[in-house]
Backbone bond lengths (Angstrom), bond angles and torsions (degrees), N, CA, C in turn:
res aa  C-N    CA-C-N  psi(-1)  N-CA   C-N-CA  omega(-1)  CA-C   N-CA-C  phi
1 M - - - 1.461 - - 1.549 107.33 -
2 A 1.330 112.89 132.55 1.484 120.25 -179.36 1.493 109.78 -74.51
3 R 1.316 115.53 140.05 1.449 121.54 178.47 1.549 109.57 -106.68
4 L 1.287 113.41 142.24 1.502 117.05 175.53 1.456 109.84 -77.40
5 K 1.332 116.95 126.37 1.478 120.50 -175.32 1.538 111.22 -80.04
6 N 1.314 115.91 -21.84 1.470 117.55 -176.18 1.524 109.37 -125.18
7 P 1.347 117.99 103.06 1.444 120.93 177.62 1.524 115.69 -60.29
8 S 1.355 115.87 -27.99 1.481 119.26 175.62 1.514 112.47 -64.05
9 L 1.316 113.85 -36.36 1.497 118.65 177.50 1.518 111.42 -63.40
10 M 1.342 117.24 -40.42 1.416 121.98 178.06 1.543 110.02 -62.35
11 A 1.322 116.79 -44.17 1.507 119.05 177.69 1.528 112.43 -61.03
12 V 1.328 116.90 -38.67 1.477 120.01 178.99 1.501 109.46 -66.44
13 V 1.339 117.08 -43.18 1.494 119.88 -179.67 1.519 110.25 -62.55
14 L 1.313 119.97 -40.52 1.448 122.83 177.83 1.516 110.52 -65.69
15 L 1.334 117.93 -43.35 1.423 122.87 178.48 1.550 111.96 -60.32
16 V 1.275 115.18 -46.25 1.493 118.90 179.29 1.520 109.69 -64.36
17 G 1.314 118.28 -39.29 1.476 120.49 177.09 1.502 111.54 -61.64
18 A 1.319 116.14 -43.84 1.479 120.12 178.97 1.525 110.24 -62.26
19 L 1.316 117.02 -42.94 1.477 119.29 178.51 1.480 111.69 -62.67
20 I 1.314 118.97 -40.14 1.465 121.95 178.57 1.524 110.13 -62.86
21 L 1.324 118.79 -43.22 1.469 121.69 178.45 1.502 111.00 -63.40
22 T 1.328 117.25 -40.86 1.466 122.26 178.63 1.518 110.64 -62.60
23 A 1.341 116.75 -43.06 1.464 121.56 179.65 1.507 111.66 -63.35
24 C 1.347 114.44 -38.37 1.488 118.57 179.11 1.481 111.24 -65.43
25 Q 1.316 118.21 -37.31 1.459 123.57 179.90 1.514 109.59 -65.20
26 A 1.350 119.56 -31.70 1.443 121.79 -179.72 1.492 112.36 -65.81
27 F 1.333 117.79 -18.01 1.458 120.75 -177.21 1.560 110.64 -101.95
28 E 1.339 116.40 11.34 1.453 118.37 175.82 1.519 109.54 -64.85
29 Y 1.277 116.98 155.94 1.452 122.11 -179.20 1.523 110.41 -134.79
30 T 1.313 115.09 167.19 1.480 120.42 178.44 1.515 105.55 -107.86
31 E 1.336 113.80 142.32 1.442 119.38 177.60 1.562 106.51 -112.47
32 L 1.322 114.03 130.51 1.477 120.56 -177.19 1.539 107.67 -122.00
33 D 1.321 115.02 120.27 1.485 119.48 176.77 1.519 108.57 -82.92
34 V 1.340 115.30 133.04 1.443 121.46 -178.77 1.528 108.78 -130.65
35 E 1.318 116.91 130.14 1.473 121.14 173.08 1.496 105.75 -115.78
36 I 1.333 115.90 130.93 1.446 122.41 178.42 1.502 108.11 -126.77
37 G 1.323 113.99 157.68 1.472 118.23 177.92 1.477 114.43 172.35
38 R 1.279 114.99 167.04 1.468 122.87 179.17 1.547 106.34 -149.11
39 E 1.290 114.62 125.44 1.481 120.78 -176.27 1.483 111.56 -129.44
40 R 1.307 117.74 154.37 1.440 123.84 174.75 1.504 109.28 -79.80
41 V 1.384 115.36 123.36 1.434 119.97 178.48 1.523 108.59 -133.39
42 E 1.349 116.21 115.82 1.453 123.50 179.31 1.526 112.71 47.32
43 G 1.299 116.87 50.38 1.460 123.50 172.59 1.524 115.45 86.18
44 H 1.325 118.40 -1.88 1.475 118.91 175.26 1.533 108.76 -134.46
45 S 1.279 113.52 176.97 1.448 119.77 -173.68 1.515 109.91 -108.90
46 E 1.370 117.21 129.51 1.428 122.18 179.18 1.569 106.11 -118.47
47 G 1.368 114.91 132.30 1.411 118.79 -179.75 1.547 110.70 -112.22
48 F 1.345 114.81 165.11 1.448 120.35 177.72 1.507 110.44 -153.51
49 V 1.370 110.99 151.65 1.485 121.65 167.74 1.504 104.61 -134.72
50 H 1.327 116.78 115.11 1.448 121.09 179.40 1.514 109.60 -117.08
51 T 1.306 118.73 138.69 1.471 122.80 178.74 1.539 108.42 -125.67
52 N 1.352 114.23 163.66 1.467 118.08 178.69 1.540 110.52 -91.91
53 A 1.359 118.49 3.83 1.462 120.36 177.89 1.534 107.49 -157.90
54 A 1.329 116.36 142.98 1.449 121.49 178.06 1.539 113.83 -88.74
55 S 1.362 113.28 -15.87 1.488 118.79 178.61 1.497 107.15 -145.77
56 V 1.351 114.31 153.86 1.435 123.97 176.29 1.503 110.35 -140.04
57 V 1.296 119.28 163.87 1.456 123.76 177.95 1.538 108.88 -86.58
58 E 1.336 115.34 141.94 1.462 119.97 -178.68 1.512 112.65 -51.86
59 G 1.355 115.86 156.00 1.446 121.77 175.92 1.507 111.37 125.31
60 E 1.297 116.06 -149.94 1.481 122.92 -179.70 1.501 109.01 -76.17
61 I 1.363 116.53 114.41 1.466 121.39 178.61 1.519 106.88 -114.46
62 T 1.356 115.31 121.60 1.464 117.61 174.94 1.482 109.66 -96.67
63 F 1.292 117.73 120.42 1.412 125.78 -179.75 1.539 108.43 -93.04
64 V 1.336 118.27 116.58 1.448 123.56 177.05 1.526 104.69 -99.70
65 V 1.346 118.22 98.59 1.452 121.61 -169.96 1.505 107.98 -105.19
66 K 1.320 115.85 128.70 1.453 124.15 176.86 1.532 110.05 -119.94
67 N 1.297 117.47 125.48 1.458 122.20 178.26 1.552 106.53 -87.23
68 E 1.295 114.54 104.42 1.499 121.92 -179.89 1.483 111.56 -91.81
69 G 1.335 120.20 0.34 1.436 122.53 -173.96 1.561 111.80 -93.60
70 E 1.300 112.97 -169.34 1.479 121.90 -178.16 1.495 113.16 -100.05
71 F 1.383 118.80 -3.60 1.457 120.91 -174.73 1.560 108.07 -127.64
72 N 1.327 114.76 164.37 1.432 120.11 175.86 1.521 108.39 -76.20
73 H 1.351 115.81 146.47 1.465 123.10 -178.46 1.505 110.50 -141.17
74 N 1.345 118.09 155.96 1.443 122.23 164.71 1.518 107.56 -102.07
75 F 1.364 115.65 178.08 1.441 119.28 178.33 1.509 107.60 -139.90
76 I 1.317 117.50 125.86 1.452 122.80 -174.63 1.510 109.10 -126.22
77 V 1.338 117.25 138.58 1.462 124.18 172.74 1.519 104.53 -108.02
78 L 1.327 116.28 111.73 1.503 121.63 -177.05 1.509 110.28 -114.68
79 E 1.297 116.43 122.27 1.473 121.93 173.95 1.528 107.14 -83.94
80 T 1.313 116.72 126.84 1.438 119.99 -174.74 1.513 113.94 -153.23
81 D 1.326 117.47 155.12 1.454 121.81 174.55 1.575 108.83 -96.52
82 L 1.305 116.50 -5.06 1.508 121.35 -177.91 1.482 110.57 -83.24
83 D 1.320 115.26 152.10 1.482 121.13 171.95 1.534 106.79 -61.62
84 P 1.302 119.82 146.52 1.464 122.83 -179.76 1.520 114.33 -53.33
85 D 1.321 117.49 -35.58 1.491 120.54 -178.65 1.492 112.41 -93.36
86 K 1.364 117.96 13.95 1.476 120.77 179.30 1.536 111.83 -122.58
87 L 1.299 117.67 23.90 1.489 120.55 178.17 1.534 110.76 -66.66
88 I 1.305 116.21 152.97 1.465 119.85 -175.58 1.550 109.16 -86.34
89 L 1.298 113.26 131.83 1.503 118.60 -178.63 1.514 111.31 -98.96
90 K 1.295 113.42 150.43 1.488 122.74 169.05 1.508 105.10 -131.77
91 G 1.355 113.19 100.36 1.462 117.50 -173.52 1.512 109.45 73.47
92 S 1.340 115.16 -128.65 1.475 120.01 -178.27 1.545 112.49 -101.88
93 R 1.318 116.09 15.67 1.480 122.02 -179.87 1.480 110.70 -130.20
94 V 1.343 115.48 160.36 1.446 120.04 176.48 1.497 109.58 -75.87
95 D 1.320 116.72 136.03 1.461 122.43 174.67 1.533 106.75 -81.02
96 L 1.313 117.61 93.25 1.442 123.19 -170.27 1.565 111.44 -59.72
97 G 1.313 116.74 -42.36 1.435 120.04 -178.44 1.546 114.18 -66.56
98 A 1.301 114.66 -34.42 1.473 120.33 -179.87 1.552 111.10 -82.95
99 S 1.327 115.58 -20.26 1.483 119.55 -178.24 1.514 114.75 -93.87
100 G 1.295 118.14 -18.73 1.457 120.44 -176.76 1.530 110.83 164.33
101 K 1.346 115.13 -151.23 1.475 120.91 179.70 1.487 108.56 -124.15
102 E 1.301 115.04 125.97 1.465 121.14 178.58 1.543 109.03 -71.02
103 R 1.295 116.76 124.33 1.475 120.83 179.82 1.506 113.72 -113.29
104 G 1.345 117.32 -4.92 1.428 120.43 178.10 1.514 110.33 -169.48
105 H 1.366 118.06 151.03 1.403 122.03 -174.99 1.543 109.85 -155.49
106 I 1.300 115.93 129.18 1.460 121.54 168.69 1.527 106.98 -115.47
107 Q 1.272 116.57 120.04 1.508 121.80 -175.52 1.533 111.21 -66.33
108 G 1.308 114.34 151.03 1.456 122.83 -176.61 1.542 112.20 -60.55
109 R 1.301 117.98 -31.08 1.483 118.33 -177.63 1.521 111.72 -67.08
110 Y 1.388 116.08 -12.55 1.470 118.79 175.80 1.517 111.39 -100.82
111 L 1.308 119.05 -2.08 1.465 123.14 -179.70 1.486 112.76 -128.67
112 F 1.379 115.75 50.43 1.449 119.63 174.30 1.521 109.14 -70.62
113 A 1.307 117.36 166.86 1.472 121.63 -177.02 1.524 111.72 -51.72
114 G 1.310 115.15 124.22 1.453 123.52 -178.12 1.499 117.49 85.65
115 A 1.318 118.70 -4.74 1.476 122.41 -177.17 1.489 112.02 -84.86
116 S 1.303 116.88 158.02 1.474 124.40 171.60 1.535 108.87 -123.91
117 N 1.320 114.97 151.49 1.485 120.64 176.22 1.508 108.85 -151.52
118 N 1.307 115.71 141.86 1.466 121.44 178.26 1.484 107.85 -114.24
119 H 1.315 117.39 142.33 1.424 122.23 173.63 1.541 108.92 -152.65
120 T 1.326 115.33 146.10 1.471 119.27 -177.61 1.546 107.79 -111.87
121 F 1.352 115.25 132.35 1.433 120.99 176.23 1.540 108.30 -127.67
122 R 1.323 115.72 146.49 1.448 121.03 176.69 1.547 107.47 -91.41
123 L 1.339 115.32 118.62 1.480 119.51 -176.70 1.558 109.90 -119.24
124 A 1.330 114.10 135.47 1.469 122.07 174.82 1.513 108.42 -89.38
125 P 1.348 116.90 162.85 1.444 119.43 175.32 1.532 113.78 -53.57
126 G 1.342 116.39 136.24 1.459 119.26 178.22 1.508 110.41 160.09
127 D 1.341 114.95 -173.52 1.478 121.81 179.78 1.514 108.53 -103.16
128 Y 1.337 114.48 135.38 1.463 121.52 -177.31 1.525 109.71 -130.65
129 V 1.333 114.57 158.39 1.440 120.47 170.23 1.546 105.59 -124.68
130 L 1.332 115.17 131.80 1.452 123.00 175.61 1.539 105.23 -98.33
131 L 1.333 116.46 129.28 1.479 116.33 -175.56 1.502 110.84 -153.89
132 S 1.326 114.35 162.37 1.460 122.14 163.73 1.520 106.14 -104.45
133 N 1.325 115.23 138.81 1.483 117.48 -175.65 1.477 112.38 -120.47
134 E 1.339 117.75 28.58 1.452 121.14 170.65 1.539 105.36 -71.82
135 S 1.335 113.82 161.30 1.485 120.85 -175.34 1.551 109.51 -51.35
136 G 1.317 116.65 122.98 1.465 122.07 176.75 1.481 116.52 81.75
137 D 1.307 121.40 -8.65 1.442 121.30 -174.28 1.513 112.36 -66.06
138 Y 1.329 117.70 -47.64 1.443 121.24 -178.46 1.560 110.50 -60.78
139 A 1.314 117.77 -43.81 1.464 121.22 -179.31 1.566 110.34 -65.60
140 S 1.295 117.13 -25.29 1.468 118.89 179.07 1.509 112.66 -85.36
141 G 1.343 118.49 -1.90 1.456 119.83 176.15 1.477 115.58 105.98
142 M 1.348 119.28 13.37 1.446 121.11 -174.36 1.535 111.14 -89.03
143 F 1.359 114.65 70.56 1.456 120.91 177.15 1.508 109.04 -156.46
144 A 1.357 115.64 157.98 1.437 120.15 177.68 1.529 108.56 -153.80
145 R 1.308 118.05 149.23 1.454 124.61 178.81 1.555 107.50 -79.32
146 L 1.311 117.37 143.28 1.425 124.45 167.81 1.530 109.46 -137.38
147 V 1.348 116.02 127.59 1.452 121.82 176.80 1.505 110.33 -105.75
148 V 1.306 117.11 126.21 1.460 122.51 176.28 1.528 108.87 -103.82
149 V 1.306 117.24 121.06 1.418 122.12 -174.72 1.540 111.39 -105.17
150 E 1.343 114.32 160.27 1.511 116.97 179.64 1.523 110.56 -69.99
151 E 1.327 113.63 149.46 1.466 119.01 174.19 1.509 109.52 -76.98
152 H 1.318 118.35 137.94 1.456 122.34 -177.09 1.494 108.86 -105.50
């Protein structure tokens, strides 16, 4: 068995290895499963946005979005100080600029009925609303609150 002639070199190698592992952990991300959809129920349309967590830690958040409904939808991450059910409307859609700041968007052509799409957005601590903003989606209930908390 070969012996290391310089114990200082071994200490440096271990330190560099530990630094590399620490750096890799800094790039970890959170994955959030999201189901969206809008279905006809007793003559009207009901929408939903369901997530597997109500809050996440700041940083890179990967949204795994599945359209479980019958219609095409988009997916928007909106940072806002407003309550999720108090966003400002312009016609049959949310006025994104008046309601907050858009921090992420998956276009509707990627979320047709039955489709899934993943996208990663960097989010700072704050209050967010996840929604679809196709015509009538918000009014049908296609929104959910998400809280992003500081990393400790």
